[in-house]
C-alpha distance (Angstrom), angle and dihedral (degrees) to the residues before:
residue distance angle dihedral
M1 . . .
E2 3.82 . .
P3 3.82 117.9 .
T4 3.80 119.4 -106.1
S5 3.79 131.3 -143.3
N6 3.80 114.4 -131.2
Y7 3.81 143.8 173.3
L8 3.81 133.0 -151.3
V9 3.80 132.7 172.7
C10 3.81 106.5 -120.8
A11 3.81 122.2 -179.2
G12 3.80 87.5 -13.4
R13 3.81 95.9 -52.6
E14 3.80 129.6 101.2
I15 3.78 110.4 -116.3
H16 3.80 124.6 -167.2
Y17 3.77 121.0 -149.5
M18 3.78 139.2 171.6
E19 3.79 117.8 -133.6
W20 3.79 122.5 -154.2
G21 3.80 127.9 -176.9
A22 3.80 95.8 13.5
Q23 3.81 89.5 172.1
H24 3.81 91.2 72.1
A25 3.80 124.5 82.6
D26 3.81 100.8 -154.4
T27 3.81 109.7 78.5
I28 3.79 138.4 -150.5
V29 3.79 118.8 -162.2
A30 3.82 108.0 -151.2
W31 3.81 112.0 -166.8
H32 3.81 124.7 -171.2
G33 3.80 134.0 -136.6
L34 3.80 133.6 -87.1
A35 3.81 103.9 -78.4
R36 3.79 97.3 19.2
T37 3.82 138.4 85.6
G38 3.77 137.1 -123.2
R39 3.79 89.6 -99.4
D40 3.81 87.9 77.6
M41 3.80 85.0 76.4
D42 3.82 94.9 57.6
D43 3.80 96.5 106.6
I44 3.78 99.7 45.4
A45 3.82 91.1 38.6
A46 3.80 90.4 55.0
H47 3.80 89.4 51.9
L48 3.80 96.7 44.9
S49 3.81 93.1 43.8
K50 3.80 89.4 75.3
R51 3.80 85.1 76.4
W52 3.79 108.5 13.3
R53 3.77 141.7 38.5
V54 3.83 105.8 -111.2
I55 3.81 123.5 -157.4
C56 3.83 115.8 -165.1
P57 3.82 112.2 -174.3
D58 3.78 129.6 -167.2
T59 3.80 105.9 -131.7
I60 3.79 115.9 -123.9
G61 3.81 107.6 -79.6
R62 3.80 93.5 25.5
G63 3.78 134.2 92.0
L64 3.79 113.1 -25.7
S65 3.80 96.4 -18.1
E66 3.79 121.2 108.1
W67 3.80 119.4 -87.6
S68 3.79 115.1 -120.4
P69 3.82 118.6 -107.6
A70 3.82 86.8 -158.7
P71 3.80 104.7 47.0
D72 3.80 97.6 167.8
S73 3.80 92.9 56.8
E74 3.81 101.4 32.6
Y75 3.79 105.8 38.7
C76 3.80 94.2 77.7
L77 3.79 140.0 92.2
G78 3.80 93.3 -101.4
F79 3.80 93.1 58.9
Y80 3.80 92.7 40.6
E81 3.81 86.5 55.7
Q82 3.82 89.4 53.0
L83 3.81 88.8 53.1
A84 3.81 90.8 50.2
V85 3.81 93.6 49.4
S86 3.81 91.6 48.9
L87 3.80 92.1 46.3
L88 3.81 93.2 51.5
D89 3.80 92.2 44.2
Q90 3.79 93.1 51.8
L91 3.81 92.3 45.7
G92 3.80 91.3 50.2
I93 3.81 93.5 -119.3
A94 3.81 106.6 156.3
S95 3.81 93.2 178.8
C96 3.78 135.8 1.7
L97 3.76 148.9 177.0
W98 3.82 114.0 -112.8
L99 3.80 128.1 -144.1
G100 3.79 114.6 -178.5
T101 3.78 131.8 176.6
S102 3.81 114.8 -152.2
M103 3.83 105.4 -50.6
G104 3.81 88.9 17.0
G105 3.80 89.3 59.2
A106 3.80 90.9 48.2
I107 3.82 89.3 52.5
G108 3.79 88.8 50.0
L109 3.81 91.7 51.7
H110 3.81 91.8 46.5
A111 3.81 91.9 49.1
A112 3.81 96.3 41.9
A113 3.81 88.5 55.8
G114 3.81 92.7 40.8
G115 3.77 136.1 16.4
L116 3.81 95.6 6.9
R117 3.81 97.4 40.1
G118 3.78 106.9 144.8
R119 3.81 92.0 15.5
I120 3.83 98.3 73.0
R121 3.81 102.3 69.6
R122 3.81 99.4 179.5
L123 3.78 131.3 12.9
V124 3.81 131.4 -153.9
M125 3.82 113.4 -166.9
N126 3.80 111.6 -165.2
D127 3.81 108.9 -153.2
I128 3.78 97.1 -32.6
G129 3.79 134.3 105.5
P130 3.80 141.4 173.5
E131 3.81 89.5 -85.4
L132 3.80 127.5 44.7
A133 3.80 130.9 -153.9
Q134 3.80 104.7 -113.0
P135 3.83 96.9 -144.2
A136 3.80 89.2 57.5
V137 3.81 90.8 49.1
E138 3.80 89.1 53.3
R139 3.81 90.7 48.0
I140 3.80 91.3 53.3
R141 3.80 93.0 44.8
S142 3.80 90.5 51.4
Y143 3.80 93.2 64.7
A144 3.81 101.3 24.5
G145 3.80 96.2 52.1
S146 3.79 94.4 52.4
P147 3.80 106.2 31.0
A148 3.77 116.1 -161.9
S149 3.78 121.8 -120.8
F150 3.78 129.5 -144.9
A151 3.77 140.0 -168.4
R152 3.80 92.4 -129.6
V153 3.78 137.4 38.8
S154 3.81 88.5 -133.1
E155 3.81 88.4 60.3
L156 3.79 90.5 50.4
E157 3.78 88.6 51.8
Q158 3.79 91.0 55.0
Y159 3.81 89.4 49.9
L160 3.82 91.2 51.2
R161 3.80 90.6 48.9
T162 3.81 87.6 57.0
V163 3.81 99.6 42.2
Y164 3.81 94.4 43.6
K165 3.78 98.0 39.0
P166 3.85 88.2 117.0
Y167 3.83 88.1 66.9
G168 3.80 86.3 81.1
W169 3.77 126.2 -136.6
L170 3.81 119.0 5.2
S171 3.78 124.8 168.1
D172 3.81 119.7 -119.8
A173 3.80 88.4 -106.3
Q174 3.80 91.1 53.0
W175 3.81 92.3 50.4
R176 3.79 89.3 49.1
R177 3.80 91.6 50.2
M178 3.80 90.5 48.6
A179 3.80 89.3 54.6
E180 3.78 94.8 45.8
T181 3.82 93.7 47.3
S182 3.81 92.5 44.2
T183 3.80 100.0 50.7
R184 3.79 131.6 106.0
R185 3.77 124.7 169.8
L186 3.79 120.4 -126.1
P187 3.82 124.5 -138.5
D188 3.81 89.6 -98.9
G189 3.82 90.6 55.9
R190 3.78 96.7 -106.5
V191 3.81 120.7 125.7
T192 3.79 129.2 -124.1
P193 3.82 136.7 170.1
H194 3.80 113.7 -67.3
Y195 3.81 103.6 -108.6
D196 3.79 142.3 86.9
P197 3.83 108.4 -96.5
A198 3.82 88.1 -148.2
M199 3.80 89.2 72.8
V200 3.83 88.3 85.4
R201 3.81 87.9 67.6
Q202 3.78 83.3 86.0
F203 3.81 86.4 83.7
I204 3.81 91.5 52.8
A205 3.81 102.9 38.3
H206 3.83 93.2 36.2
P207 3.81 104.9 28.0
N208 3.82 94.1 165.3
D209 3.81 96.3 43.2
Y210 3.79 94.4 114.7
D211 3.81 95.8 46.4
Q212 3.78 96.5 103.0
W213 3.81 109.3 152.0
P214 3.84 93.2 123.5
A215 3.80 89.6 52.8
W216 3.81 90.3 46.6
D217 3.79 93.5 50.3
S218 3.81 90.4 50.7
L219 3.82 95.1 57.2
E220 3.80 119.4 109.9
I221 3.82 99.3 178.3
P222 3.81 131.9 93.9
V223 3.81 112.5 -88.6
L224 3.80 129.9 -167.6
V225 3.80 116.9 -162.1
L226 3.80 117.7 -160.5
R227 3.79 111.7 -164.0
G228 3.78 126.3 -171.5
Q229 3.79 105.0 -126.3
D230 3.81 90.7 -128.9
S231 3.81 97.1 37.5
D232 3.79 115.6 148.2
L233 3.83 92.6 -171.0
L234 3.81 102.7 53.5
L235 3.79 103.8 42.8
P236 3.81 122.5 -155.4
D237 3.81 94.8 -111.6
V238 3.80 91.7 53.2
A239 3.81 91.1 48.4
E240 3.79 89.4 49.8
A241 3.81 90.9 51.0
M242 3.82 88.7 51.4
R243 3.79 87.1 55.5
N244 3.81 92.9 51.4
R245 3.80 106.2 39.6
G246 3.80 140.3 41.1
P247 3.81 110.3 7.5
R248 3.83 90.2 -4.2
A249 3.78 96.4 -126.6
V250 3.74 127.7 -143.8
V251 3.82 103.5 -115.9
V252 3.80 121.7 -157.8
N253 3.79 122.5 -175.3
L254 3.80 112.5 -147.0
P255 3.82 117.2 -150.0
D256 3.80 127.8 -131.9
C257 3.80 96.8 25.4
G258 3.80 142.6 77.6
H259 3.78 128.4 -169.7
A260 2.92 106.6 20.4
P261 3.81 130.9 0.1
A262 3.81 109.1 -132.2
L263 3.84 94.3 -134.1
N264 3.78 89.8 -134.7
T265 3.81 106.6 117.2
P266 3.81 131.1 84.6
E267 3.80 90.5 -115.3
Q268 3.81 92.0 54.5
Y269 3.82 91.9 44.5
A270 3.80 89.9 52.8
L271 3.80 94.3 52.1
V272 3.80 92.6 53.0
E273 3.79 94.6 40.3
R274 3.81 94.4 51.0
F275 3.79 91.9 47.8
F276 3.80 94.1 50.2
A277 3.80 93.6 41.1
A278 3.80 89.3 58.2
A279 3.81 87.6 68.1
């Protein structure tokens, strides 16, 4: 079944999401990273939709979702959790499996310990933990807070290939799709990545938002942590602590990538599929 593009008003904001495998009852929520969109999940969603319904939202301020008129209060994990609860309620999803890359994994952790406790049955956190390496946060803020602009989409694609090189291998077609699903045109005709630059105010207005050890220690669900072998955001000692405390996650290091694995290879599909199928 072909995916569909959809919109719902959640917590007063219009949220766009892609839906795959609508014929299935059991649902996976697949949530993207900080400066990305739900279309990053296309490949793994297509694979998983053979067995599950897969919902891939654009976070507020990203992709085709509404930009926040109150960035300091709404660009934060607490509000993203409100969006997730509203989205699941409106879609009639009583319980789900959660797959989150970077920020999407942090939202999943926040929600599994909070507003969706008991409704998220299993959690996959892709290169994210309850503690972040500050130099990596600064690296991400440096490009995400002041997005570059270009005369041509092909130039934007080359920029994305550079910035997201740590994702690991992507085919030429996948890089092209990333560019085409990440592009918005500015009033002067130039193109820039498709998100609200104000979303990085999360790190200013909510400086401790990603410090989530209490939430982690409260979890009582199975968790799979995928870590890019060369990740500068999820450091080895943090991943090891995630293995040894709280829900005692299964931690898998993925070779040939950093932050964050693109979830676009058969090996990565298989890890996620086996973990969710065990439910």
